[in-house]
C-alpha positions in Angstrom: 98.9 -3.1 -44.2 97.4 0.0 -45.4 94.7 -1.7 -47.1 94.0 -3.8 -43.9 93.8 -0.5 -42.0 91.3 1.1 -44.8 89.1 -1.8 -44.8 88.9 -1.8 -40.7 87.9 2.1 -41.1 85.4 1.3 -43.4 84.0 -1.3 -41.5 84.0 0.8 -38.1 82.1 3.7 -40.2 79.8 1.3 -41.5 78.9 -0.1 -38.0 78.8 3.4 -36.4 76.2 4.4 -39.4 73.9 1.3 -38.3 73.8 2.4 -34.8 72.8 5.7 -35.6 70.2 4.7 -37.8 68.8 2.4 -34.6 69.0 5.1 -32.4 67.5 7.7 -34.8 64.6 5.2 -36.1 63.8 3.2 -33.2 65.2 4.6 -29.8 64.7 8.2 -30.0 60.9 8.0 -31.0 60.5 6.2 -27.4 63.0 8.5 -25.8 61.1 11.7 -26.9 57.7 10.3 -25.6 58.7 9.8 -22.4 60.5 13.3 -22.4 57.3 15.0 -23.4 55.6 17.1 -20.9 52.7 14.9 -19.2 49.2 16.4 -19.7 46.5 16.4 -17.0 43.4 14.1 -16.9 42.8 15.2 -20.8 46.0 13.8 -21.8 47.4 10.9 -23.3 48.0 8.1 -20.4 50.6 5.9 -22.1 51.4 7.1 -25.3 54.5 5.2 -25.7 53.0 1.7 -25.0 51.2 1.3 -28.2 54.6 1.4 -30.1 56.1 -0.8 -27.9 53.5 -3.3 -25.6 56.6 -4.1 -23.3 57.7 -0.6 -22.5 56.9 0.3 -18.9 53.9 2.4 -18.4 54.3 6.0 -17.7 51.8 6.8 -14.5 49.5 4.6 -12.6 46.7 5.0 -14.9 48.7 3.4 -17.6 50.0 0.6 -15.2 46.1 -0.3 -14.5 45.7 -0.6 -18.1 48.3 -2.5 -18.5 46.8 -5.1 -16.1 44.1 -7.1 -17.8 42.4 -8.3 -14.7 42.0 -4.5 -13.5 41.1 -2.9 -16.9 38.5 -5.8 -17.7 35.8 -3.8 -15.7 32.2 -2.7 -17.2 30.6 0.5 -16.1 27.5 -1.2 -15.3 28.5 -3.4 -12.8 30.7 -1.0 -10.8 29.0 0.9 -8.0 29.2 4.6 -7.9 31.8 4.3 -4.8 34.2 2.2 -6.6 36.6 3.6 -9.4 36.6 1.9 -12.7 40.6 1.4 -13.0 41.2 0.9 -9.2 38.8 -1.6 -7.4 37.5 -0.4 -3.9 38.7 3.3 -4.9 36.5 6.4 -4.9 35.1 7.2 -8.2 35.6 10.8 -9.1 35.4 12.8 -12.0 36.8 16.2 -13.2 38.5 18.1 -10.4 37.7 15.7 -7.8 34.2 15.5 -8.3 31.8 12.1 -8.3 31.9 10.5 -11.5 28.8 11.3 -13.6 29.6 8.5 -15.8 29.3 5.5 -13.3 26.3 7.3 -11.6 24.8 7.4 -15.0 25.2 3.7 -15.7 23.9 2.8 -12.0 20.8 4.4 -12.9 17.9 2.6 -13.1 17.2 3.0 -16.8 20.5 1.2 -17.2 19.5 -1.8 -15.0 15.9 -2.1 -16.4 15.5 -5.7 -17.8 15.5 -5.5 -21.8 12.3 -6.7 -23.8 11.8 -9.2 -25.0 13.6 -11.6 -22.8 15.9 -13.9 -24.0 14.8 -17.2 -24.3 17.1 -19.5 -26.1 19.7 -20.2 -28.9 17.4 -18.3 -31.4 18.5 -15.3 -29.2 22.0 -15.6 -29.6 23.6 -14.7 -32.8 26.2 -17.5 -32.7 26.1 -21.2 -31.9 29.2 -21.8 -29.6 30.1 -25.2 -31.0 29.6 -24.3 -34.8 31.7 -21.2 -34.1 34.4 -22.8 -32.2 34.8 -25.2 -34.7 35.1 -22.5 -37.7 37.8 -20.8 -35.6 39.5 -23.8 -34.9 40.2 -24.5 -38.9 40.9 -20.7 -39.4 43.9 -20.7 -37.0 45.1 -24.1 -38.5 44.6 -22.7 -42.2 46.6 -19.6 -41.1 49.5 -21.7 -39.4 49.8 -23.8 -42.8 49.9 -20.4 -44.8 52.2 -18.5 -42.4 54.5 -22.1 -42.4 54.7 -21.7 -46.4 55.4 -17.9 -46.3 58.2 -18.6 -44.1 59.7 -21.3 -46.2 59.2 -19.1 -49.3 61.5 -16.7 -47.5 63.8 -19.3 -46.5 63.2 -18.5 -42.6 64.3 -21.8 -40.9 64.1 -20.4 -37.3 61.6 -22.4 -35.5 58.6 -20.7 -34.5 55.9 -22.1 -32.4 52.4 -22.3 -34.4 49.6 -19.9 -33.3 47.1 -21.6 -30.7 43.6 -20.9 -30.9 42.3 -19.5 -27.4 38.6 -20.0 -27.0 38.7 -17.5 -23.9 40.2 -15.0 -26.0 38.1 -11.6 -25.6 37.3 -11.4 -29.2 36.0 -14.9 -29.2 33.8 -14.1 -26.1 32.6 -10.6 -27.9 31.5 -12.5 -31.1 29.9 -15.3 -29.0 28.0 -12.7 -26.8 26.1 -11.0 -29.7 22.5 -11.2 -29.0 19.0 -10.0 -30.0 19.5 -6.9 -28.0 22.7 -5.7 -29.0 26.5 -6.1 -29.9 27.1 -7.0 -26.0 25.1 -6.6 -22.9 25.6 -4.1 -20.2 26.8 -6.8 -17.7 29.3 -8.0 -19.8 33.0 -7.5 -18.7 34.2 -8.8 -22.2 34.1 -5.3 -23.6 36.9 -3.4 -21.8 39.0 -6.6 -22.1 38.6 -6.5 -25.7 39.9 -2.9 -25.7 42.8 -3.4 -23.8 43.7 -6.5 -26.0 43.4 -4.1 -29.0 45.4 -1.2 -27.3 48.1 -3.5 -26.6 48.3 -6.9 -28.2 51.5 -7.4 -30.9 50.3 -7.1 -34.4 51.1 -10.4 -36.6 49.8 -9.5 -39.7 48.4 -6.3 -41.6 46.7 -6.3 -44.8 44.1 -4.2 -46.7 40.5 -4.8 -46.4 38.1 -7.4 -47.8 37.0 -4.2 -50.0 39.6 -4.3 -52.8 39.7 -8.3 -52.7 36.1 -8.9 -53.5 36.8 -8.4 -57.3 39.6 -11.2 -57.2 42.4 -9.1 -56.4 41.4 -5.9 -58.5 41.5 -3.1 -56.5 38.3 -1.5 -55.8 39.0 2.1 -55.4 35.5 3.3 -54.7 35.8 1.6 -51.5 39.7 1.8 -50.7 40.7 5.3 -51.5 37.8 7.9 -52.9 38.6 10.0 -55.6 39.3 12.6 -52.8 42.2 10.1 -51.8 41.0 10.6 -48.2 40.0 6.9 -47.6 42.3 4.2 -46.1 42.0 1.6 -43.8 44.0 -1.8 -43.1 43.3 -5.3 -41.4 45.1 -6.1 -38.3 45.4 -9.3 -36.9 46.8 -9.7 -33.1 48.6 -12.3 -31.4 45.4 -13.7 -29.9 44.1 -14.3 -33.5 41.6 -11.2 -33.3 41.1 -8.8 -36.0 40.6 -5.1 -36.0 40.0 -2.3 -38.5 42.5 0.3 -38.4 41.7 3.5 -39.7 44.8 5.9 -39.3 44.6 9.8 -38.4 44.1 12.1 -41.3 42.8 15.4 -39.5 44.0 17.6 -36.6 41.4 17.3 -33.9 41.1 21.1 -34.2 40.3 21.4 -38.2 36.9 21.4 -39.1 35.4 20.2 -42.4 35.4 23.0 -44.7 31.7 24.3 -45.3 32.2 24.0 -49.1 33.1 20.1 -48.8 30.5 17.7 -49.8 29.6 15.2 -47.4 30.9 12.1 -49.5 34.3 13.5 -49.9 34.8 14.4 -46.2 37.9 13.1 -44.3 37.6 10.0 -42.3 38.3 10.4 -38.9 39.9 7.8 -36.5 39.0 9.9 -33.5 35.3 10.0 -34.8 35.1 6.3 -34.5 36.3 6.1 -31.1 33.8 8.7 -30.0 31.2 7.2 -31.7 31.6 4.0 -29.7 31.6 5.9 -26.4 28.5 7.8 -27.4 26.6 4.7 -28.6 27.3 3.0 -25.2 26.4 6.0 -23.4 22.8 6.2 -25.2 22.2 2.4 -24.4 22.0 1.5 -28.2 25.1 -1.0 -28.0 25.1 -1.3 -31.7 28.5 0.3 -32.6 31.5 -2.5 -32.5 34.1 -1.9 -29.6 36.8 0.9 -31.0 39.6 2.0 -29.1 42.8 4.4 -30.0 46.0 3.1 -30.3 49.8 4.6 -31.4 51.3 2.2 -34.0 54.5 1.9 -35.0 53.9 1.5 -38.8 57.3 0.0 -39.4 57.2 -2.9 -36.7 53.5 -3.4 -36.5 52.3 -3.2 -40.3 55.4 -3.1 -42.8 57.4 -5.9 -40.9 54.2 -8.0 -40.4 52.5 -7.7 -43.6 52.7 -10.9 -46.3 50.6 -8.8 -48.9 53.5 -7.4 -51.5 51.2 -4.6 -52.8 51.1 -3.3 -49.1 54.8 -3.5 -48.6 55.6 -1.4 -51.9 53.6 1.3 -51.0 55.8 2.2 -47.8 58.3 5.0 -48.5 60.4 7.4 -46.1 59.4 10.9 -46.4 61.8 14.2 -47.0 61.0 14.7 -43.0 62.2 11.2 -42.5 58.7 10.0 -41.4 57.7 6.5 -42.5 54.4 6.6 -45.0 52.5 4.5 -46.8 49.2 4.9 -49.0 46.7 3.0 -50.7 47.4 1.3 -54.2 44.8 2.1 -56.7 45.2 2.1 -60.7 44.3 6.0 -60.4 45.3 7.0 -57.1 48.7 6.3 -56.5 50.4 9.5 -55.2 52.6 10.0 -52.4 50.0 13.1 -51.3 47.6 10.9 -50.1 49.8 9.1 -47.8 49.7 8.7 -44.2 52.8 9.0 -42.0 54.4 8.7 -38.9 56.4 10.8 -36.8 58.7 9.2 -37.6 57.1 5.8 -37.3 54.4 6.3 -34.6 50.9 6.9 -36.1 47.8 6.9 -34.2 44.7 5.5 -35.3 41.3 3.7 -34.4 40.6 0.3 -33.9 37.5 -1.5 -34.2 36.9 -5.0 -33.4 35.6 -7.5 -36.2 32.1 -9.0 -36.2 31.6 -12.5 -37.0 32.4 -13.7 -40.3 29.7 -13.8 -43.1 30.0 -17.3 -42.9 28.9 -17.5 -39.6 26.5 -14.6 -39.1 25.0 -13.3 -42.6 24.1 -9.6 -42.7 21.7 -7.8 -44.6 22.6 -4.7 -46.1 19.8 -2.4 -47.0 19.5 1.2 -48.6 18.2 3.6 -46.1 15.0 5.2 -46.9 16.5 8.6 -46.3 19.6 7.8 -48.7 21.2 11.2 -49.7 21.9 11.8 -53.5 25.7 11.1 -54.0 25.6 13.8 -56.8 26.4 17.6 -56.8 23.3 18.7 -57.4 20.6 16.0 -56.9 18.0 15.4 -54.3 16.0 12.8 -53.0 12.4 12.6 -52.7 12.5 12.8 -48.8 14.4 16.4 -49.2 11.5 17.9 -51.2 8.3 16.0 -50.1 7.5 16.7 -46.1 5.1 13.8 -46.4 7.5 11.1 -47.3 7.7 9.2 -44.3 3.7 8.1 -45.2 4.7 6.3 -48.2 7.7 4.7 -46.0 5.1 3.8 -43.2 3.1 1.6 -45.9 6.0 -0.1 -47.6 7.8 -3.6 -46.0 9.2 -3.8 -43.8 8.7 -0.7 -42.2 4.8 -1.4 -41.8 5.0 -4.1 -39.2 8.2 -4.1 -37.3 10.4 -1.7 -35.4 12.6 -1.2 -38.4 11.5 2.3 -38.7 11.9 3.0 -35.1 15.5 1.7 -35.1 16.1 4.0 -38.1 15.1 7.1 -36.1 17.3 5.4 -33.4 20.2 5.7 -36.1 19.0 9.1 -37.2 19.3 10.6 -33.7 22.8 9.1 -33.0 23.9 10.4 -36.5 22.5 13.8 -35.7 24.2 14.0 -32.4 27.8 13.1 -33.9 27.0 15.2 -37.3 27.5 12.0 -39.5 25.7 12.6 -43.3 27.2 9.7 -44.9 24.6 6.8 -43.9 23.8 5.6 -47.0 23.0 2.1 -46.0 22.4 0.1 -42.8 23.2 -3.5 -41.9 21.7 -5.9 -39.6 22.0 -9.7 -38.7 19.7 -11.9 -40.9 19.2 -14.2 -37.9 17.2 -11.7 -35.8 14.5 -11.1 -38.7 12.9 -7.7 -39.6 13.0 -6.6 -35.6 16.6 -7.0 -35.5 18.6 -4.1 -34.3 20.6 -2.2 -37.1 24.6 -2.2 -36.4 26.0 1.4 -36.6 28.9 0.9 -38.8 31.3 3.6 -40.4 31.0 6.5 -38.4 34.2 8.1 -39.3 32.9 10.8 -41.1 31.2 12.2 -37.5 32.5 14.9 -35.7 33.8 17.0 -38.6 31.8 20.4 -37.8 31.0 21.4 -34.4 29.6 24.8 -35.3 27.1 23.6 -38.0 23.9 21.1 -36.7 22.6 19.4 -39.9 19.1 19.3 -39.2 18.2 17.5 -42.2 20.0 14.3 -40.8 17.1 14.3 -38.1 14.5 14.0 -41.0 13.5 10.4 -40.1 12.4 11.9 -36.6 11.1 15.0 -37.9 8.9 13.7 -40.8 7.6 10.5 -38.9 7.0 12.0 -35.7 7.8 8.9 -33.6 10.3 7.7 -31.2 11.0 4.6 -28.8 10.1 5.5 -25.4 12.9 3.9 -23.8 15.1 6.3 -26.1 13.4 9.3 -25.2 13.9 8.6 -21.7 17.6 8.2 -22.2 17.9 11.6 -24.0 16.0 13.0 -21.2 18.4 11.8 -18.5 21.3 12.8 -20.6 20.0 16.5 -20.7 19.8 16.4 -16.9 22.5 18.4 -15.2 23.6 15.3 -13.0 23.9 13.3 -16.3 25.0 16.0 -18.6 25.9 14.4 -22.2 29.1 16.5 -22.7 30.3 15.7 -19.0 29.9 11.9 -19.1 31.5 11.7 -22.6 34.3 13.8 -21.6 34.7 11.4 -18.7 34.4 8.3 -20.9 36.7 9.4 -23.3 39.5 10.1 -21.1 40.0 6.6 -20.6 41.3 6.1 -24.0 45.1 6.5 -25.0 44.6 9.3 -27.6 42.8 11.3 -25.1 41.4 14.2 -25.8 39.6 12.2 -28.3 37.6 15.3 -29.0 38.0 18.9 -28.4 35.6 20.8 -26.2 33.7 22.7 -28.9 32.7 19.2 -30.2 31.7 17.8 -26.5 29.4 21.0 -26.2 28.1 20.6 -29.3 26.6 17.2 -28.0 24.4 19.1 -25.6 23.3 21.4 -28.2 22.1 19.0 -30.6 20.3 16.8 -27.5 18.1 20.0 -27.2 17.2 20.2 -30.7 16.1 16.5 -30.5 14.3 16.7 -27.5 12.6 20.3 -28.8 11.7 18.0 -32.0 9.9 15.4 -30.2 8.2 18.0 -28.0 7.0 19.9 -31.0 5.8 16.4 -32.6 3.8 15.8 -29.4 2.3 19.2 -29.2 0.9 18.5 -33.1 -0.1 14.6 -32.5 -0.4 14.3 -29.0 2.3 11.8 -27.0 0.3 8.5 -27.5 0.8 9.0 -31.2 4.5 10.0 -31.0 5.9 8.1 -27.9 6.2 4.1 -29.0 6.3 1.4 -26.2 5.6 -1.6 -28.3 7.0 -1.9 -31.7 3.6 -2.1 -33.6 2.7 1.0 -32.4 2.3 4.3 -34.4 2.9 3.0 -37.8 -0.6 3.7 -39.1 0.3 6.3 -42.0 -1.1 9.9 -41.2 -1.4 12.4 -43.7 -1.1 15.3 -41.5 2.4 14.7 -40.2 4.5 17.8 -40.5 8.0 18.0 -41.3 9.3 19.9 -37.9 12.9 20.0 -39.6 12.1 23.3 -40.8 
């Protein structure tokens, strides 16, 4: 009888311990988020919905975001008298003022027809029929592998196979890529895609393809740099869409130390988010859609991954936070891990571009590539006439490739990104195709410093697209001030505030530097020799070019 009572006591103690652990690790993080004081417009609109997509929204803004039909708007389609989150409502910015962002997208510059006009299938990246067949095969293959994996684990509970949905936002995004950009101004797909990446449950998690390119051998030059600050994962959602997840590694208020080299800098998740918004404001549309999200690293990564290596790098820190790190031969160290709080971790999610099997891409070293050594310098850093030789080199001597590189340099200067060693473009669109602005996580590191060398393509070549210049001049106008429209655009993200105020104000300062650089070029060479309206213009070498970066 005494032994029976002891067994009952042990059973009750065990059940009590399990209940306590469940309350602490699963329920308490959600309760703590709901008890957190709510912020103003700059605060997070619905922080708990990322950890639990089924959780009720905290406020009306989050409630709107949880309704795809209302969230899937496009700024360029919204009239100035409408709100982006409440159809028919008044559009207001900070302190009840009219929305500068929607006024910007209603400006004629953002409604002008793009040249050249799209004529047919040759101007669209993907063949719809071929792409849908490819996606169907991928879904069928995933279902077979998932079934085999479940059988291996002796999981006998019935589970419906994944169904391919051609109307899924990620499918429509990929089918909508054309010669002008990754998405069109009038497409409602992008905000629907952002909503889905923010709220859809994950069904798998894995390391990126970088370390798998060597047949399973970990490629540490891509996955985790010698500084131990590079880590990214591929997440797949319930609609079979994929996104690249970059976790938070640095607080927003922290600046990159001035003694750091650009190639060992942190990869910042908020830089990826802000870069997408800036790219859309500049009307480039060359950054893949990116959104912030709070992930439950236990439920949405560890419990859905089939990668045993990824499973093995999870651990609980002394502070009872769930952490994980990159698995590499010489960098398996817990001090380089990222940790939840205790489970929730914020990061950026960038939509995947179409598979290389469907849409091959060309990766080209930038003519203004930096020296990735401690003391070396490239020719462009010491030769102010460097652009003359670039203009005589294929393909920069006959297409708008050089003008596109200058666009990219302007974009990188605004965000402070020195790490643009290569650029990518879709091979289908040929030499005149747009450059894809990938990997922007090393931007927004130092708001107090303007790195003028990033502008070298502009200052050395003294040429710029007329369309780009007109957009920059518009964003310098008080009614459309760049920092104001960026602040308003970023407020829609779940991780708002994405940028601190000094970073926003730095955008205005850098914009003025760009415009003064162009003004200096025009003063020396004349407007007709600086502002290009056609791709073939301004490509004749000019030995009188002057490097204005100094």
